[in-house]
C-alpha positions in Angstrom: -114.2 6.0 46.2 -116.5 3.0 46.3 -114.1 0.0 46.7 -117.0 -2.4 45.9 -117.6 -0.8 42.5 -116.3 -2.9 39.6 -113.2 -1.7 37.9 -113.7 0.5 34.9 -112.1 -0.8 31.7 -110.0 1.6 29.7 -109.9 0.7 26.1 -107.7 2.0 23.3 -109.7 2.0 20.1 -107.9 2.5 16.8 -110.2 3.7 14.1 -108.9 2.8 10.7 -110.8 5.1 8.3 -110.8 7.2 5.2 -112.3 10.7 5.4 -113.8 10.3 1.9 -115.6 7.0 2.8 -119.3 7.4 3.6 -119.4 4.0 5.3 -116.7 5.3 7.7 -118.8 8.3 8.6 -121.7 6.0 9.3 -119.7 3.3 11.2 -117.9 5.9 13.4 -121.3 7.5 14.3 -122.5 4.0 15.4 -119.4 3.4 17.4 -119.6 6.7 19.2 -123.3 6.1 19.9 -122.5 2.7 21.4 -119.7 4.1 23.5 -122.0 6.8 24.9 -124.3 4.2 26.3 -121.4 2.4 28.1 -120.4 4.5 31.0 -118.6 1.5 32.4 -116.0 1.9 29.7 -113.3 4.6 29.4 -111.8 4.9 26.0 -109.2 6.6 23.9 -109.7 7.1 20.2 -106.7 6.8 17.9 -107.3 7.8 14.3 -105.5 5.7 11.7 -105.5 6.7 8.0 -106.5 4.4 5.2 -106.3 5.5 1.6 -109.1 4.0 -0.4 -107.8 5.9 -3.5 -104.0 5.8 -3.1 -103.5 6.9 -6.7 -105.8 9.9 -6.5 -104.1 13.1 -7.7 -103.4 15.5 -4.9 -105.7 18.0 -6.5 -108.5 15.4 -6.6 -110.7 14.5 -9.5 -114.0 15.8 -11.0 -116.8 13.8 -9.4 -118.3 12.5 -12.7 -114.9 11.1 -13.7 -114.5 9.5 -10.3 -117.9 7.9 -10.4 -117.2 6.3 -13.8 -113.8 5.1 -12.6 -115.1 3.7 -9.3 -118.5 2.4 -10.1 -118.6 2.1 -13.9 -121.4 4.6 -14.3 -123.8 7.0 -12.7 -126.7 4.6 -12.3 -124.9 2.2 -10.0 -123.5 5.1 -8.0 -126.9 6.6 -7.6 -128.4 3.4 -6.2 -125.6 3.0 -3.7 -125.7 6.6 -2.6 -129.5 6.3 -2.1 -129.0 3.3 0.2 -126.3 5.1 2.2 -128.4 8.2 2.4 -131.4 6.2 3.8 -129.2 4.4 6.4 -127.4 7.6 7.3 -130.7 9.4 8.0 -131.5 6.8 10.7 -128.2 7.8 12.4 -128.9 11.5 12.1 -126.5 12.0 9.2 -127.4 14.1 6.2 -125.6 12.8 3.1 -125.8 15.2 0.2 -123.9 13.4 -2.6 -125.4 15.8 -5.1 -123.4 18.7 -3.6 -120.0 17.0 -4.1 -118.3 18.3 -7.2 -114.8 16.9 -6.7 -113.6 13.8 -5.1 -110.5 14.8 -3.1 -107.3 13.1 -2.2 -107.6 12.5 1.5 -103.9 12.6 2.3 -103.9 16.3 3.5 -107.0 15.8 5.6 -105.4 12.8 7.3 -102.3 14.8 7.9 -104.3 17.5 9.5 -106.1 15.0 11.8 -102.7 13.7 13.0 -101.7 17.3 13.6 -104.9 18.1 15.5 -104.3 15.2 17.8 -101.4 17.1 19.4 -103.9 19.7 20.5 -106.6 17.2 21.6 -108.8 18.2 18.7 -108.7 15.2 16.4 -112.1 13.8 17.4 -113.8 17.1 16.8 -111.9 17.6 13.5 -112.8 14.2 12.1 -116.5 14.8 12.7 -116.2 18.3 11.1 -114.4 17.0 8.0 -116.9 14.3 7.4 -119.8 16.8 7.7 -118.0 19.3 5.5 -117.5 16.8 2.7 -120.7 14.6 2.9 -123.2 17.2 4.0 -121.9 20.5 2.6 -120.1 19.0 -0.4 -116.8 20.8 0.2 -113.5 19.6 -1.3 -111.6 18.5 1.8 -108.4 18.3 -0.3 -108.4 22.0 -0.7 -106.1 23.7 1.8 -108.4 26.7 2.2 -111.3 24.5 3.1 -109.2 22.4 5.5 -108.0 25.6 7.3 -111.5 26.8 7.6 -112.8 23.5 9.0 -109.8 23.4 11.4 -110.6 27.0 12.5 -114.2 25.9 13.4 -112.7 23.3 15.7 -110.5 25.8 17.5 -107.3 25.6 15.5 -105.3 28.6 14.2 -106.1 28.8 10.5 -102.8 30.4 9.5 -100.8 27.8 11.4 -102.8 25.1 9.7 -102.0 26.6 6.3 -98.3 26.6 7.1 -98.5 23.0 8.3 -100.3 21.9 5.1 -97.8 23.7 2.9 -95.1 21.6 4.5 -94.4 17.9 4.1 -95.0 17.1 7.8 -96.9 13.9 8.5 -97.0 12.7 4.9 -94.7 9.8 5.5 -96.6 8.9 8.7 -99.9 8.8 6.8 -98.4 6.4 4.2 -96.8 4.3 6.9 -100.1 3.9 8.7 -101.8 3.0 5.4 -99.2 0.4 4.7 -99.4 -1.0 8.3 -103.2 -1.4 7.9 -102.7 -3.5 4.7 -100.0 -5.6 6.4 -102.4 -6.3 9.2 -104.9 -7.6 6.6 -107.2 -4.6 6.7 -108.5 -4.2 3.2 -111.7 -2.3 3.9 -112.9 0.5 6.2 -114.0 1.4 8.7 -112.1 -1.1 10.9 -112.0 -0.7 14.7 -109.1 -2.3 16.5 -109.5 -2.5 20.3 -106.4 -2.8 22.5 -104.5 -4.3 19.6 -106.3 -7.6 20.1 -109.9 -7.4 18.9 -111.1 -6.0 15.6 -114.3 -5.5 13.6 -114.7 -4.2 10.1 -117.6 -2.4 8.4 -120.4 -0.1 9.5 -121.7 -2.6 12.0 -124.9 -2.2 14.0 -124.4 -1.0 17.6 -125.4 -4.4 19.0 -122.5 -6.0 17.1 -120.1 -3.3 18.3 -121.2 -3.8 21.8 -120.4 -7.5 21.8 -116.9 -6.6 20.7 -116.6 -4.1 23.5 -117.8 -6.7 26.0 -115.1 -9.1 25.0 -112.4 -6.4 25.0 -113.6 -5.1 28.4 -113.3 -8.6 30.0 -109.8 -8.9 28.7 -108.8 -5.4 29.8 -110.0 -6.0 33.4 -108.4 -9.5 33.5 -105.0 -8.4 32.3 
């Protein structure tokens, strides 16, 4: 061990997100890209649910109905989606909004992420769920889809189906969503580092890096 080497900071990063939020997909990709270029930082990711559509029926909603309800019409949604698609392409993300036929409730997907965390598979599952929804157009509120995505990440699909058929983690998802609002988080993604520093939005890596620098100094100091 090199006793002259500077101490390596270990950061706990809470990622407040919704799995049906394209800006979350983009912002998390930027966060992970920033972390990869910082070997001086050790980190633990903790996935915190946020429900952008808390009143969404558990079976979801037909996409055209959702677009009217959310954006007031197809034209506005099309312009926004085109912007997200262009920005996403720069991050290696392939948004295919045209493939999405239903906007799902994200409660069961969030439950599954919490469940996957017990097996050390949450990080992999989150990425797979984002890709399944925004690239492949799958309904990630559908239990069969969720089980298939979980299986691709190394989870037992039958055990996942049994879990989803239960009420496990439902209260925890709602509690985390309420906690986020009480902390003043009203938009996602939001990254909370060591419970002291936070940044919201799909920020550029340079902005994220400044936050990490501040958090790293505090982590080493204390």
